[in-house]
C-alpha positions in Angstrom: 80.9 66.8 110.8 83.7 66.7 108.4 85.3 68.8 105.6 84.9 68.7 101.9 87.4 69.4 99.1 87.3 68.8 95.4 88.6 69.7 92.0 86.6 69.2 88.8 88.1 70.1 85.4 85.6 69.5 82.5 88.5 69.9 80.0 91.0 67.5 81.7 90.9 63.7 81.7 92.3 63.5 85.2 93.3 65.5 88.4 96.8 65.3 89.7 96.7 63.3 93.0 99.6 65.2 94.6 97.9 68.5 94.1 94.5 67.3 95.4 96.2 65.8 98.6 98.3 69.0 99.1 95.3 71.2 99.0 93.1 68.9 101.1 95.7 68.7 103.8 95.6 72.5 104.2 92.5 71.8 106.3 93.8 68.7 108.0 92.6 70.2 111.4 89.2 69.1 110.1 90.3 65.5 109.8 91.1 63.8 113.1 89.5 60.8 111.5 91.7 60.9 108.4 91.5 62.1 104.8 90.0 59.9 102.0 90.6 60.7 98.3 88.8 59.5 95.3 89.5 60.1 91.6 86.8 59.7 89.0 86.9 60.9 85.4 88.1 64.4 85.5 87.4 64.9 89.2 89.4 64.5 92.4 87.4 64.5 95.7 88.6 64.5 99.3 86.7 63.9 102.4 88.1 65.1 105.7 86.6 63.0 108.5 85.9 64.3 112.0 85.4 60.8 113.3 84.5 57.6 111.3 82.5 59.2 108.5 83.6 58.3 104.9 82.7 59.4 101.4 80.5 57.2 99.2 81.7 56.0 95.8 79.2 54.2 93.7 81.5 52.6 91.0 78.7 51.2 89.0 76.9 54.5 88.6 80.1 56.5 88.6 78.9 58.8 91.4 80.9 60.0 94.3 79.2 61.7 97.3 80.9 64.0 99.9 78.7 64.8 102.9 79.2 67.1 105.9 76.4 67.3 108.3 73.3 65.6 109.7 69.9 64.6 108.3 67.1 65.0 110.8 64.3 63.4 108.8 65.9 60.0 108.5 62.7 57.9 109.2 60.8 59.8 106.5 63.6 59.4 103.9 64.1 55.7 104.8 60.4 55.0 104.4 60.2 56.8 101.0 63.5 55.6 99.5 63.9 52.1 100.9 67.8 52.1 100.9 69.6 48.8 100.7 70.7 48.8 104.3 67.4 50.1 105.6 67.5 51.8 109.0 71.3 51.2 109.1 71.9 53.4 106.1 74.2 56.3 106.8 73.2 59.9 106.1 75.5 59.8 103.0 73.7 56.7 101.7 70.4 58.4 102.2 71.6 61.5 100.3 72.7 59.4 97.4 69.3 57.6 97.3 67.6 61.0 97.4 69.7 62.3 94.5 69.0 59.1 92.4 65.2 59.5 93.2 64.7 63.2 92.9 67.8 64.7 91.2 68.7 68.3 92.0 65.4 69.0 93.8 66.4 66.4 96.5 67.5 69.4 98.5 63.8 70.3 99.0 63.3 67.0 100.9 66.3 67.2 103.2 66.0 68.4 106.8 69.1 69.2 108.9 72.4 71.0 108.7 74.5 70.0 105.8 76.9 70.8 103.0 77.5 68.3 100.2 79.1 67.7 96.8 78.0 65.0 94.3 80.1 64.3 91.3 78.0 62.4 88.7 80.6 61.4 86.2 78.1 59.8 83.8 76.3 63.0 83.4 79.4 65.2 83.7 77.6 67.0 86.5 78.8 68.6 89.8 76.0 69.2 92.3 76.7 71.1 95.6 74.3 72.5 98.2 74.1 73.8 101.7 71.3 73.7 104.3 68.6 76.4 104.3 70.3 78.4 107.1 73.9 78.0 105.9 75.2 76.3 109.1 77.7 74.2 107.1 80.1 76.2 105.0 81.0 75.5 101.3 83.1 77.7 99.0 83.9 77.5 95.3 85.7 79.2 92.4 85.4 78.7 88.7 88.4 79.4 86.4 87.7 78.4 82.8 86.8 74.7 82.7 88.0 74.2 86.3 85.9 74.3 89.5 87.4 74.0 92.9 85.3 73.7 96.0 86.0 73.3 99.7 84.6 73.8 103.2 87.3 76.4 103.8 87.8 79.4 101.5 91.5 79.4 102.0 91.8 75.9 100.4 90.1 77.2 97.2 92.3 80.3 97.2 95.4 78.2 97.3 94.7 76.4 94.0 97.2 77.7 91.5 94.5 78.6 89.0 92.6 80.8 91.5 93.7 84.5 91.6 94.8 86.1 94.8 93.2 89.2 96.2 90.9 90.4 99.0 87.3 91.2 98.7 87.4 94.8 100.1 83.6 95.2 100.1 83.3 92.3 102.5 86.0 93.7 104.7 84.1 97.0 104.8 80.8 95.2 105.6 82.6 93.4 108.4 84.0 96.7 109.8 80.5 98.3 109.6 79.0 95.3 111.4 76.2 95.3 108.9 76.4 91.7 107.8 78.5 90.3 105.0 77.1 89.0 101.8 76.3 85.3 102.4 77.3 84.5 98.8 80.7 86.1 98.9 83.9 85.3 100.8 86.6 87.7 102.0 88.6 86.7 98.9 87.7 88.3 95.5 87.8 85.1 93.4 86.2 82.8 95.9 82.4 82.5 96.2 80.4 81.2 99.2 77.4 79.0 98.7 74.8 81.0 100.7 72.1 79.6 102.9 69.5 77.6 101.0 71.5 77.6 97.8 72.7 74.9 95.4 75.1 75.1 92.5 75.1 72.8 89.5 77.8 72.6 86.9 77.3 70.5 83.8 79.9 70.3 81.1 81.6 73.4 82.5 78.4 75.6 82.6 77.7 76.7 86.2 74.4 77.9 87.6 73.7 78.9 91.2 70.2 79.1 92.6 68.2 79.5 95.8 66.1 76.4 96.6 64.7 77.5 99.9 62.9 80.7 100.8 60.2 80.3 103.5 56.7 81.1 102.3 54.6 78.9 104.6 50.8 79.2 104.9 49.6 81.3 107.8 49.1 79.4 111.0 46.1 80.3 113.2 45.2 78.6 116.5 42.1 79.2 118.7 44.1 80.0 121.9 47.3 82.0 122.6 48.6 79.0 124.6 48.5 76.8 121.5 51.2 79.0 119.8 53.6 78.7 122.7 52.9 74.9 123.1 53.6 74.2 119.5 56.8 76.4 119.6 58.0 74.3 122.5 57.3 71.1 120.7 59.3 72.1 117.6 62.2 73.5 119.8 62.3 70.3 121.8 62.5 68.2 118.6 65.2 70.5 117.3 67.2 70.0 120.5 66.6 66.2 120.5 67.7 65.9 116.8 70.9 67.6 117.6 71.9 65.2 120.4 72.5 62.3 117.9 76.1 61.1 118.1 76.9 63.0 121.2 79.1 60.4 122.8 79.2 60.1 126.6 77.1 63.3 127.0 76.1 66.5 125.1 77.8 69.7 126.2 75.9 73.0 126.3 77.7 76.4 126.1 75.4 78.2 128.6 75.3 81.8 129.6 72.6 83.2 132.0 70.4 84.2 129.1 67.1 82.8 128.0 68.2 81.1 124.9 71.1 78.9 126.1 69.4 78.0 129.3 66.3 76.9 127.4 68.5 74.7 125.2 70.1 73.1 128.3 66.8 72.5 130.0 65.3 70.8 126.9 68.5 68.8 126.3 67.9 67.3 129.8 64.5 66.1 128.5 65.9 64.5 125.3 65.9 60.7 125.6 69.1 58.7 126.1 71.7 61.4 126.6 73.3 63.1 129.6 73.9 66.9 129.7 76.8 69.0 131.0 76.8 72.8 130.7 79.8 75.1 130.6 79.5 78.7 131.6 82.0 81.6 131.4 82.6 83.2 134.8 84.3 86.5 135.6 86.1 87.2 138.9 87.3 90.7 138.0 84.1 91.9 136.4 81.0 91.1 138.4 78.8 93.0 135.9 79.7 90.3 133.3 79.3 87.3 135.7 76.1 85.2 135.4 76.8 82.6 138.0 73.5 83.4 139.8 71.6 82.0 136.9 73.7 78.9 136.4 73.3 78.2 140.2 69.5 78.4 139.7 69.8 75.9 136.9 71.8 73.6 139.1 69.6 73.9 142.2 66.3 73.6 140.5 67.0 71.4 137.5 70.0 69.4 138.9 72.0 70.5 135.8 75.7 69.9 136.1 77.5 73.1 135.3 81.3 73.7 135.0 82.7 77.2 135.3 85.3 78.4 132.7 87.3 81.4 133.8 87.1 83.7 130.8 89.5 86.3 132.1 92.1 83.6 132.6 91.8 81.8 129.3 91.2 84.7 126.8 94.1 85.5 124.5 94.5 87.7 121.4 96.7 85.1 119.7 98.2 87.5 117.2 101.6 85.9 117.4 100.7 82.3 117.2 99.7 80.1 114.2 96.1 78.9 114.5 95.0 75.3 114.0 92.2 76.5 111.6 91.8 78.3 108.3 91.9 82.1 108.2 88.7 82.3 106.2 87.4 85.5 107.9 88.7 88.2 110.3 86.1 87.2 112.8 87.8 86.1 116.1 85.3 85.5 118.9 86.5 84.1 122.2 88.4 81.3 120.6 90.8 80.5 123.5 87.9 80.5 126.0 85.9 78.0 123.9 89.1 76.0 123.3 89.1 75.3 127.0 85.6 74.0 126.8 86.5 71.8 123.9 89.5 70.4 125.7 87.3 69.4 128.7 84.6 67.8 126.5 87.1 65.8 124.5 88.8 64.5 127.7 85.3 63.6 129.0 84.2 61.7 125.9 81.7 64.2 124.4 81.4 65.0 120.7 78.6 67.5 120.5 78.2 71.0 121.9 74.8 72.8 121.8 74.5 76.6 121.8 71.7 79.1 122.1 73.0 81.1 119.2 70.3 82.2 116.8 67.7 82.9 119.4 68.1 86.6 119.1 67.6 86.5 115.4 64.7 84.1 115.5 62.7 85.6 118.4 63.1 89.4 118.2 60.0 89.8 116.2 59.0 93.2 114.9 57.5 96.2 116.7 56.1 97.3 113.3 53.1 95.2 114.0 51.6 98.3 115.7 51.8 100.2 112.4 50.3 97.3 110.6 47.4 97.1 113.1 46.7 100.8 112.7 46.7 100.4 108.9 44.0 97.7 109.4 41.9 100.1 111.4 42.8 98.8 114.9 43.1 102.1 116.9 43.9 100.2 120.1 47.5 100.0 118.8 47.9 103.7 119.6 46.6 103.2 123.1 48.9 100.4 123.8 52.0 102.4 122.8 50.9 105.4 124.8 50.2 103.2 127.8 53.6 101.5 127.5 55.4 104.8 127.3 53.6 106.1 130.4 54.4 103.0 132.4 58.1 103.6 131.6 57.7 107.3 132.3 58.9 108.1 128.9 57.5 110.6 126.3 55.2 108.8 123.8 56.3 110.9 120.8 59.4 108.8 119.9 57.7 105.3 119.9 54.7 106.8 118.1 57.1 108.1 115.4 59.0 104.8 115.2 55.9 102.7 114.8 53.5 104.8 112.7 55.6 107.4 110.7 59.0 106.0 110.1 57.9 102.8 108.3 56.1 104.9 105.7 59.1 107.2 104.9 61.5 106.7 102.0 65.1 106.2 103.3 66.2 109.7 102.2 63.3 111.4 104.0 64.0 109.4 107.1 67.7 110.4 107.2 66.7 114.1 106.7 64.2 114.0 109.6 66.7 112.2 111.9 69.3 114.8 111.1 66.9 117.7 111.6 65.9 116.2 115.0 69.6 116.1 116.0 70.1 112.3 116.0 73.9 111.7 115.8 75.0 110.0 112.7 77.5 107.1 112.8 80.7 108.8 111.6 83.6 107.3 109.7 86.5 106.6 112.2 89.5 108.8 111.6 91.8 105.7 111.1 89.9 104.5 108.1 91.9 105.3 105.0 89.9 107.7 102.7 90.7 105.7 99.6 89.3 102.5 101.2 86.2 104.3 102.3 85.7 105.5 98.7 86.5 102.2 97.0 84.0 100.3 99.2 81.4 103.0 99.8 81.9 102.4 103.5 79.9 105.6 104.5 76.8 104.1 102.9 77.3 100.8 104.8 77.6 102.7 108.0 74.1 104.1 107.4 72.8 100.5 107.8 70.2 98.4 106.1 66.8 99.9 105.4 64.6 97.5 103.4 61.6 98.7 101.4 58.4 98.2 103.3 54.9 97.6 102.0 52.0 98.9 104.1 50.2 95.6 104.0 52.9 93.5 105.8 55.5 95.7 107.5 56.1 93.4 110.5 56.2 90.1 108.6 58.6 91.7 106.1 60.9 92.9 108.8 61.0 89.5 110.4 61.8 87.9 107.0 64.5 90.5 106.4 66.1 89.9 109.8 66.0 86.1 109.4 66.8 85.7 105.7 67.9 88.8 103.9 70.4 90.4 106.3 71.1 87.6 108.7 74.5 87.1 110.2 74.0 84.1 112.4 75.8 81.9 109.8 79.0 83.9 110.4 79.4 82.7 114.0 78.2 79.2 113.1 80.8 78.8 110.4 83.5 80.1 112.7 82.6 77.6 115.4 82.6 74.9 112.7 86.3 75.6 112.1 87.2 76.3 115.7 85.8 73.1 117.2 87.0 70.7 114.4 90.5 70.0 115.6 89.1 68.8 118.9 86.7 66.4 117.2 83.7 68.4 118.4 80.7 69.5 116.4 78.7 72.6 117.5 75.0 72.6 116.8 72.3 75.3 117.1 68.7 74.2 118.0 67.3 77.7 117.3 68.8 77.7 113.8 66.3 75.1 112.6 64.3 75.3 109.4 61.1 74.2 111.1 61.3 77.0 113.7 62.0 79.6 111.1 59.0 78.5 109.0 56.8 78.5 112.1 57.8 82.0 113.3 57.2 83.5 109.9 53.8 81.7 109.7 52.2 82.7 113.0 50.7 86.1 113.9 53.4 88.7 114.6 51.7 89.6 117.9 52.7 86.1 119.2 56.4 86.9 118.7 56.6 90.6 119.7 55.2 92.2 122.8 56.2 95.6 124.2 58.3 95.3 127.3 58.5 91.5 127.0 61.4 90.4 124.8 61.2 86.9 123.3 57.6 86.7 124.4 56.8 83.3 122.8 59.9 81.6 124.2 59.2 82.9 127.8 55.7 81.5 127.6 56.8 78.2 126.1 59.3 77.6 128.9 56.8 78.0 131.8 57.3 75.2 134.3 60.6 74.2 132.6 63.1 77.0 133.4 63.6 78.4 136.8 61.5 81.6 137.1 64.5 83.7 137.9 65.9 82.8 134.5 62.6 82.7 132.5 61.6 86.2 133.7 65.0 87.8 133.6 64.7 91.3 132.2 68.2 92.5 131.3 70.8 91.0 129.0 74.4 91.0 130.2 76.7 93.2 128.2 80.3 92.1 127.8 81.8 95.4 126.7 83.7 95.7 130.0 85.4 92.4 129.3 86.5 93.6 125.9 87.8 96.8 127.3 89.7 94.9 130.0 91.1 92.5 127.5 92.4 95.2 125.1 93.7 97.5 127.8 95.4 94.9 130.0 95.9 91.5 128.5 96.6 92.5 124.9 97.9 96.1 125.2 101.6 95.4 124.3 100.6 92.8 121.6 98.4 95.4 119.9 100.9 98.2 120.1 103.4 95.9 118.4 100.9 95.1 115.7 100.3 98.8 115.0 104.0 99.8 114.7 103.9 98.8 111.0 100.4 97.6 110.2 99.9 95.6 107.0 96.5 97.3 106.6 98.3 100.6 106.2 100.3 99.4 103.2 97.0 98.2 101.7 95.4 101.6 102.3 92.6 100.0 104.4 93.6 102.0 107.5 95.8 105.0 108.0 98.6 103.6 110.1 99.3 106.7 112.2 95.6 107.3 112.8 95.1 103.6 113.8 97.9 103.9 116.4 96.5 107.2 117.6 93.0 105.7 118.0 94.3 102.8 120.1 96.5 105.0 122.4 93.5 107.3 122.8 91.5 104.3 123.9 94.2 103.3 126.4 94.2 106.8 127.9 90.5 106.6 128.5 89.3 108.8 125.6 86.1 107.8 123.9 86.4 105.8 120.6 84.0 103.6 118.7 85.1 100.4 120.5 83.3 98.0 118.2 84.9 99.4 115.0 88.3 99.5 116.8 88.1 95.9 117.8 87.0 94.8 114.3 89.9 96.8 112.8 92.4 95.1 115.1 90.9 91.7 114.0 91.3 92.7 110.3 95.0 93.6 110.9 95.6 90.2 112.6 93.7 88.4 109.8 95.7 90.1 107.0 98.9 89.0 108.7 97.7 85.4 108.8 96.7 85.5 105.1 99.8 87.1 103.7 98.5 87.4 100.1 
């Protein structure tokens, strides 16, 4: 892992070295291994190395390559491209060979997590791309003949030619928790290169395009077991590929859930690497504590697990400068993960695996029942009625959800829900009316309702969840910044192109089953995970921890923030209403806690940005 930064001006003969270095050093936290700058005919390019990685300058061809990431199909690329150093070729050298062989469409042949920039001075071409799932971030802005790009949006924003200003629509999407636009940043003039996109600029003319959108052929096997077996094979390969360069061992951020425990168990089976898991524990909140599951992993799999006391290490950090760019308001449990990264660095590890992405990948779609009924399979009705009776629930609601709701236009659906008394998500009182109007926040709060076609309801919903309205890249990009200053790279086996293409290609019934969440993963991990973990029914909710943190640990810090909130001056929130909402929360009155937490995060972020 590393960081990228560059300036290309198609109308200027050279880039000022001092300006390039100044802007590159804004993300020096990404460069424990140092910053390397190259200047080549109207372009200045900087590589911020996490370890020993370096950019590649081909002086003969006048091409410079900046690469951040990992290529997982190295044997295939080496066999096809025959690089000069053979199997010793670096991923950056393989990327250059792929570009020379296939040009812009080389992205179609690359497997892994990556962001890169290639300046081809001979063709006056800048070529940038990110991996299909957007795990590695890349931002850019164009002002006249100048293009500035960087891993961090703040670096681009700090270029003198790039206008200041927030992207209020993205702030509103964040507050509504409906998923930000993967092609926009939180700054109006800075674009984000979305998942599976590439951008090419030649002689000052820029075009951005999507190069990956999964449309695999349908996969059909003779037996149900075959689907689970093949899923496990792909997931094992995804885990193994992500252990490369781990150092003394690979770390795993492990909760008691199915996803992260599966990653830990499969990492143990990867050749040539040791595994150590880290799990958050809670002494004050037993309802959040998952030590029973980590003990099962230790006792049955001999997995080494280190507890990390979340209540002890969590901090709001609103008063302290952070060692990472303020690209987004998203905060997460930064100080808790920081403790994990400290330990890993001291113990000689470079790679942390996470189960993030499993929820997105494996939720499936209950709309398969409506699709089956449309095909004339009346047993779909029987299954839903039988399931409702087994849970002692009325069958009317699931029947409506599966067979009527998918056919309704969005307006008719809203009318019926209102008529049946379903409570709408209201605009919180502290949101400034002018901000709600400017961003159409009320519409965002209604949520995303994609158009459905009767022929493929379930497959379309799976595609929408994975591709069109995904949010997994938000957390991945945040961890990318958070871990860098420790020399750690975070990797996500469930966020693998091969897994996405497989899940979209197999029958929807293999992914979704009533009453059995993540059906295919549970089946695939038979004999690998402890049964108490594999058959776990309920997911731990960490809302009590958030309530405890805000009421006790961060109470005075937040009250100080809200005395004169910057967000009030920008007419994002109403300052008085914001303070009232938080004091109501402190007194035990009901508030929309998620929106309140996101609003506090926005206020802290605005103070860090100071535009």
